[in-house]
Each structure stands twice: as C-alpha cells, then as structure tokens.
C-alpha positions as CSV (number, residue, x, y, z in Angstrom):
1,P,-29.1,-22.4,-6.6
2,I,-25.9,-21.6,-8.0
3,S,-24.3,-18.6,-10.0
4,S,-23.9,-19.4,-13.6
5,P,-21.7,-16.4,-14.3
6,A,-19.2,-17.6,-11.6
7,H,-19.1,-21.1,-13.2
8,Q,-18.8,-19.6,-16.5
9,K,-15.7,-17.5,-15.2
10,L,-14.2,-20.6,-13.5
11,L,-14.5,-22.7,-16.7
12,A,-13.1,-19.8,-18.8
13,Q,-10.0,-19.7,-16.4
14,L,-9.8,-23.5,-16.5
15,F,-9.9,-23.8,-20.3
16,G,-7.8,-20.7,-20.9
17,V,-10.2,-18.6,-22.5
18,Q,-9.0,-15.0,-22.4
19,N,-11.8,-12.9,-23.7
20,R,-15.4,-14.0,-23.5
21,D,-17.6,-13.1,-26.4
22,P,-20.4,-10.9,-25.5
23,V,-22.7,-12.3,-28.1
24,C,-22.2,-15.6,-26.3
25,D,-23.3,-14.1,-22.9
26,L,-26.3,-12.7,-24.8
27,L,-27.1,-16.1,-26.1
28,V,-26.8,-17.6,-22.8
29,H,-29.2,-15.1,-21.1
30,F,-31.5,-15.5,-23.9
31,A,-31.5,-19.5,-23.5
32,I,-32.0,-19.2,-19.8
33,L,-35.0,-16.8,-20.4
34,L,-36.4,-19.5,-22.9
35,A,-35.9,-22.3,-20.5
36,L,-37.5,-20.2,-17.7
37,C,-40.6,-19.5,-19.8
38,S,-40.9,-22.9,-21.1
39,C,-40.7,-24.6,-17.6
40,C,-42.9,-22.0,-15.9
41,R,-45.3,-21.7,-18.7
42,S,-48.3,-22.9,-16.7
43,M,-47.7,-20.5,-14.0
44,F,-47.4,-17.5,-16.4
45,D,-50.5,-18.6,-18.3
46,L,-52.4,-18.9,-15.0
47,A,-51.3,-15.4,-14.2
48,R,-52.5,-14.2,-17.5
49,R,-55.9,-16.0,-17.2
50,E,-56.5,-14.9,-13.6
51,R,-55.7,-11.2,-14.8
52,R,-58.1,-11.4,-17.6
53,Q,-60.9,-12.8,-15.1
54,Q,-60.2,-10.1,-12.7
55,V,-60.7,-7.5,-15.4
56,N,-63.9,-9.2,-16.7
57,N,-65.4,-9.6,-13.3
58,R,-64.4,-6.0,-11.9
59,N,-67.9,-5.0,-11.4
60,M,-68.8,-8.1,-9.5
61,G,-66.0,-7.5,-7.0
62,A,-64.3,-10.8,-7.7
63,R,-61.5,-11.7,-5.3
64,T,-58.0,-11.3,-6.8
65,G,-56.3,-14.6,-7.5
66,R,-53.2,-15.5,-5.5
67,I,-51.0,-15.9,-8.7
68,I,-51.9,-12.3,-9.7
69,L,-50.8,-11.0,-6.3
70,D,-47.7,-13.1,-6.7
71,A,-47.1,-11.2,-10.1
72,R,-47.8,-7.9,-8.4
73,F,-45.5,-8.6,-5.5
74,S,-42.7,-9.6,-7.9
75,K,-43.3,-6.3,-10.0
76,N,-42.8,-4.3,-6.8
77,A,-39.8,-6.2,-5.8
78,S,-38.4,-6.1,-9.1
79,I,-37.9,-2.2,-9.1
80,P,-35.3,-2.3,-6.4
81,M,-33.6,-5.4,-7.8
82,L,-33.1,-3.9,-11.2
83,I,-31.9,-0.6,-9.9
84,G,-29.5,-2.3,-7.7
85,I,-28.3,-4.6,-10.6
86,L,-27.6,-1.5,-12.6
87,V,-26.0,0.2,-10.1
88,F,-23.8,-2.7,-8.8
89,S,-23.0,-3.6,-12.5
90,Y,-21.9,0.0,-13.1
91,I,-19.7,0.4,-9.8
92,F,-18.1,-3.1,-10.0
93,K,-17.3,-3.3,-13.8
94,A,-14.2,-4.9,-13.1
95,D,-15.7,-8.0,-11.6
96,T,-13.3,-10.3,-13.6
97,N,-11.0,-11.3,-10.7
98,L,-11.5,-15.0,-9.7
99,L,-10.7,-14.1,-6.1
100,F,-13.8,-11.9,-6.0
101,T,-15.8,-14.6,-7.6
102,A,-14.6,-17.1,-5.0
103,F,-15.5,-14.7,-2.2
104,F,-19.1,-14.2,-3.5
105,L,-19.4,-18.1,-4.1
106,I,-18.6,-18.4,-0.3
107,I,-21.1,-15.7,0.6
108,N,-23.8,-17.3,-1.5
109,G,-23.1,-20.5,0.2
110,L,-23.5,-18.8,3.5
111,I,-26.8,-17.1,2.5
112,L,-28.1,-20.5,1.5
113,F,-26.8,-22.3,4.7
114,I,-28.3,-19.6,7.1
115,S,-31.7,-19.6,5.2
116,G,-31.9,-23.5,5.3
117,R,-31.6,-23.3,9.1
118,M,-34.3,-20.8,9.6
119,M,-37.8,-21.7,10.6
120,I,-40.0,-21.8,7.4
121,G,-43.0,-19.5,7.8
122,N,-46.3,-19.8,6.1
123,K,-46.9,-16.2,4.8
124,D,-48.2,-15.9,1.4
125,V,-48.4,-12.9,-0.7
126,R,-51.6,-11.5,1.1
127,S,-49.6,-11.0,4.4
128,M,-46.3,-9.7,2.8
129,S,-45.8,-5.8,2.8
130,Y,-44.5,-3.3,0.5
131,F,-41.4,-3.1,2.8
132,D,-41.1,-7.1,2.4
133,S,-41.2,-6.9,-1.4
134,F,-38.7,-3.9,-1.3
135,L,-36.2,-5.8,1.2
136,I,-36.4,-9.0,-1.1
137,G,-36.0,-6.9,-4.3
138,S,-32.8,-5.2,-2.7
139,F,-31.5,-8.5,-1.6
140,A,-32.0,-10.0,-5.1
141,S,-29.9,-7.2,-6.5
142,L,-26.8,-8.8,-4.9
143,S,-27.0,-11.2,-7.8
144,A,-25.1,-8.5,-9.8
145,F,-22.0,-9.8,-8.2
146,S,-20.7,-13.1,-10.1
147,G,-21.1,-15.9,-7.5
148,I,-24.4,-14.7,-5.9
149,S,-27.4,-16.5,-6.9
150,R,-30.6,-14.5,-7.8
151,I,-32.9,-17.5,-7.1
152,G,-31.1,-18.4,-4.0
153,C,-31.1,-14.6,-2.6
154,V,-34.8,-14.2,-3.4
155,T,-35.7,-17.5,-1.7
156,S,-33.5,-16.9,1.2
157,A,-34.8,-13.2,1.7
158,S,-38.6,-14.5,1.4
159,I,-37.9,-17.3,3.8
160,A,-36.2,-14.8,6.1
161,R,-39.4,-12.6,5.9
162,G,-41.7,-15.7,6.9
163,A,-42.7,-16.8,3.5
164,S,-43.4,-20.5,2.7
165,Q,-40.8,-22.4,0.5
166,Q,-43.3,-22.5,-2.4
167,H,-44.0,-19.1,-2.5
168,A,-40.6,-18.0,-2.1
169,L,-39.5,-20.1,-5.2
170,N,-42.5,-18.7,-7.2
171,W,-41.4,-15.2,-6.5
172,A,-37.8,-16.0,-7.5
173,L,-39.0,-17.5,-10.7
174,F,-41.1,-14.2,-11.5
175,L,-38.2,-12.0,-10.6
176,S,-36.0,-13.9,-12.9
177,V,-37.8,-12.7,-15.9
178,P,-37.2,-8.9,-15.7
179,A,-33.6,-9.7,-14.5
180,L,-32.7,-11.7,-17.5
181,V,-34.2,-9.1,-19.8
182,L,-32.1,-6.4,-18.2
183,H,-29.0,-8.6,-18.6
184,M,-29.8,-9.2,-22.1
185,G,-30.1,-5.4,-22.6
186,L,-26.8,-4.9,-21.0
187,D,-25.3,-7.6,-23.2
188,M,-26.6,-5.7,-26.4
189,L,-25.1,-2.5,-25.2
190,I,-21.6,-4.2,-25.0
191,I,-22.0,-5.6,-28.5
C-alpha cells in the first residue's frame, strides 16, 4: 500500500513539472475508480445480490449475508473518513512541500511496519462495533495527507482492532469507492 499522490508529486519534481493539471488529477482518480470497480466487480455484485435476497426474504427472517454487513460496516466507517478528508484537505491545502510528503511517506511506512508485527485477529464484521468502524474511518482520513495510503491505513487500523487480513482488505476496498468519488468531486471544484 503506497500513496499515489506522493509518488505523483515526486515524479513531477523529478521531471520538473511546475503546475499539475487538475484535469489530470480528475482523470487519474477516475481511472483508479474504474480499476477498483473492475477488479472488485464480483465482490460488489455479491453485495447487490445478497442485498436483493435480504429484501426479498424479509418476511422469512433470513440471515444477513457477511458481504452485506461488510458494506454496512464500510458505510459507517466512510462517514468519519470523508469528514476527516474534507477537514484535512481544507486545513492543509498547501501540502505541496516535498518535505511534508517525505515525512508522511515515513509515517506510512511506520504504520505498515507496526501493523505487520501485530497479531492478526479473527474478528469479522459481526464482532466489530460501531466504535471500531468509527475508529477505522477516522484513521483512514489520514489519507488526505500526501504520503499516507488509504488502503494501508484501513488495513492497519482493522488489524489493530482484531480483524483478519481478508476482512481488513475487503473493508479497505469498500472504503476506497466513496473516497475516490469525494476526490473526484474536489477535483471538479478546482477545475
């Protein structure tokens, strides 16, 4: 899990690009969203099918599918994440300094290093609380800083709360969709 904005800044500095085109940022975010939706299509389709089945079997008291709970958990976590991204993006607009980018790349490496040394739990979404989703979403909002990886933050925070690696990665992918849509909206405001 790496930060693509940080690497964009480093490459722009390396090749002497002074002003980045906001249209280019919008297209990059759109391409990442398309790649995410393409790669995780089966997971998103399964969530839609299980949601439809849950609605159709409401009278029968059908059990809620795990993927539906993953989507609901991610929706609860996306609220503090999106608010945090908006706040951090507004407060730290001048995040163009490469020293800050290098600092946050080091912080990202420390986050990943520490989470890689933690014991991996076996919690799934049924044993996670609203506080867990709030905490994971808040931690994901750090991805507003260039150098911090959103997928790395969500996965690390989930593992710290006792989740298995697979569940942590699923939640990170689910949370990437609203974050990318938010970034695309912010890019359109700049254009």
